Each structure stands twice: as C-alpha cells, then as structure tokens.
C-alpha positions in Angstrom: -65.8 8.8 -56.7 -66.4 7.0 -53.3 -64.6 3.7 -52.5 -66.1 1.4 -50.0 -63.3 -0.5 -48.3 -62.2 -2.3 -45.3 -58.6 -2.8 -44.8 -57.1 -3.7 -48.1 -60.3 -5.1 -49.5 -62.4 -3.1 -52.0 -66.1 -3.8 -51.7 -67.7 -1.2 -54.0 -67.1 2.0 -55.9 -69.8 4.7 -56.2 -69.6 7.5 -58.8 -72.1 10.3 -59.2 -72.6 11.9 -62.5 -71.2 15.2 -61.5 -67.9 13.8 -60.4 -66.9 11.9 -63.5 -63.6 13.4 -64.8 -62.3 13.7 -68.3 -60.7 10.8 -69.8 -60.8 7.1 -68.7 -61.2 6.5 -65.0 -60.8 2.9 -64.0 -62.8 1.6 -61.0 -61.5 -2.0 -61.3 -58.1 -3.7 -61.3 -56.9 -5.7 -64.3 -57.4 -8.9 -62.2 -61.1 -8.1 -61.3 -63.8 -10.4 -62.8 -65.5 -7.3 -64.4 -63.7 -4.3 -65.9 -65.5 -1.0 -65.1 -64.5 2.6 -66.0 -66.2 6.0 -66.3 -65.3 7.9 -69.4 -65.7 11.5 -70.5 -64.5 12.8 -73.8 -65.0 15.9 -75.9 -66.3 16.0 -79.5 -63.8 14.5 -82.0 -62.7 11.6 -79.7 -62.4 8.5 -81.8 -62.1 4.8 -80.7 -60.8 2.7 -83.5 -63.2 -0.2 -84.4 -62.0 -3.3 -82.6 -63.1 -6.6 -81.3 -62.3 -8.5 -78.1 -60.7 -11.9 -79.0 -62.1 -15.1 -77.8 -60.0 -16.6 -75.2 -60.6 -18.7 -72.2 -61.2 -16.9 -68.9 -61.8 -18.3 -65.4 -64.1 -16.4 -63.1 -64.9 -17.6 -59.6 -67.2 -14.9 -58.3 -69.8 -12.4 -59.6 -69.2 -8.7 -59.6 -72.0 -6.2 -60.8 -72.5 -2.7 -61.9 -75.8 -0.7 -61.5 -76.4 2.4 -63.5 -79.5 4.3 -62.4 -81.4 6.0 -65.3 -84.4 7.3 -63.4 -85.6 7.5 -59.8 -83.7 6.8 -56.6 -82.2 3.6 -55.1 -80.2 3.1 -51.8 -77.5 0.4 -51.6 -76.2 -1.1 -48.3 -72.8 -2.8 -48.1 -71.5 -5.4 -45.7 -68.1 -7.1 -45.6 -67.6 -10.9 -45.8 -68.1 -11.2 -42.1 -71.6 -9.6 -42.5 -70.5 -6.3 -40.8 -72.2 -3.2 -42.1 -69.9 -1.0 -44.1 -71.8 1.9 -45.6 -74.9 3.1 -47.5 -75.1 5.1 -50.6 -78.0 6.6 -52.6 -78.0 6.6 -56.4 -79.6 9.4 -58.3 -80.1 9.5 -62.1 -76.8 9.1 -63.9 -75.1 7.6 -60.9 -73.4 4.1 -60.9 -72.1 1.7 -58.3 -69.8 -1.2 -59.0 -69.9 -4.1 -56.5 -66.6 -6.0 -56.3 -67.5 -8.3 -53.3 -69.1 -8.8 -50.0 -72.8 -8.7 -49.2 -75.0 -5.9 -50.6 -78.7 -5.0 -50.7 -80.7 -2.3 -52.3 -84.1 -0.6 -51.7 -86.0 1.3 -54.4 -86.9 4.7 -53.0 -89.0 6.1 -55.8 -91.8 4.6 -58.0 -90.9 3.9 -61.6 -87.2 3.8 -61.0 -85.2 2.5 -63.9 -81.8 1.0 -63.8 -79.3 -1.3 -65.6 -77.7 -4.2 -63.8 -74.6 -5.5 -65.6 -72.7 -8.5 -64.2 -70.6 -11.3 -65.5 -72.4 -14.6 -66.2 -73.7 -17.1 -66.7 -76.3 -16.8 -64.0 -77.3 -20.3 -62.7 -80.2 -19.3 -60.3 -80.5 -18.0 -56.7 -80.0 -21.4 -55.1 -76.5 -21.8 -56.6 -75.4 -18.2 -57.2 -76.5 -16.3 -54.0 -76.1 -16.5 -50.3 -78.5 -14.1 -48.5 -77.8 -12.1 -45.4 -80.8 -12.7 -43.1 -80.0 -10.3 -40.3 -80.0 -7.0 -42.2 
C-alpha cells in the first residue's frame, strides 16, 4: 500500500493487487466521506446478512475510488495549493482511493476498463469540480 501525503494530510492511497494482505485493511478513517478497505479471506469466511440503516449523513466533499479491471492508467496528485505530489500507475486489479486535493488521470492503453466509485449526488462539472489548468 502506498500513501500519498503532505504533512498530516492524506491525499490518496494506492494498493496493487499483489500487496493486499489477509483480513480487512482500511484505507479510510471513520470520519472520511467514503469508507474504503481491501479485504482478503480464505474459503469459509462468512459475513452475516445485514443492511445499512437509513440515517442522515452530511458530506461536504467528494472522495472517489478507482479500480482498474483491464489496461493501464496513470494518476497524478496535487495538494490543495496545486503543488505536484506524486504519480502512480494502475495495472489490472489495482485500486486508488482519492481523499482530497487535485488529481488527474491519463489512460495509457486502449480498451482500458475501470470502475469509479464516489459519493453522490453528482450535480455537474460546473458545480462539483474545479480544474487545475497549469498541469
């Protein structure tokens, strides 16, 4: 697992498929807008049927997770002051969770397939996004 941080602020967590350890490995804190963990269990592990109760939640910012299924994608990360932090390349089975700051991506292989998971609702680029023009 690779953590992209500046000072006390966590911007992203990258985990490649080969580094996922047994059990539940949380990437997020209980206070984050999105809860993300990698999990690896052996045959016989049972999770009791359950539901998540309806209760009001207040979220002021969007966090997202990308899981690459096929192909190759490169992500770039910047802090809130638009300072470059790091780049990572996702290969099939890899995941990145973005907790904050600016981020961009470039698809490096044709027919790349990925899931993007984020909290909503999405209200459009004009309202939800601020673009970094100098990257």
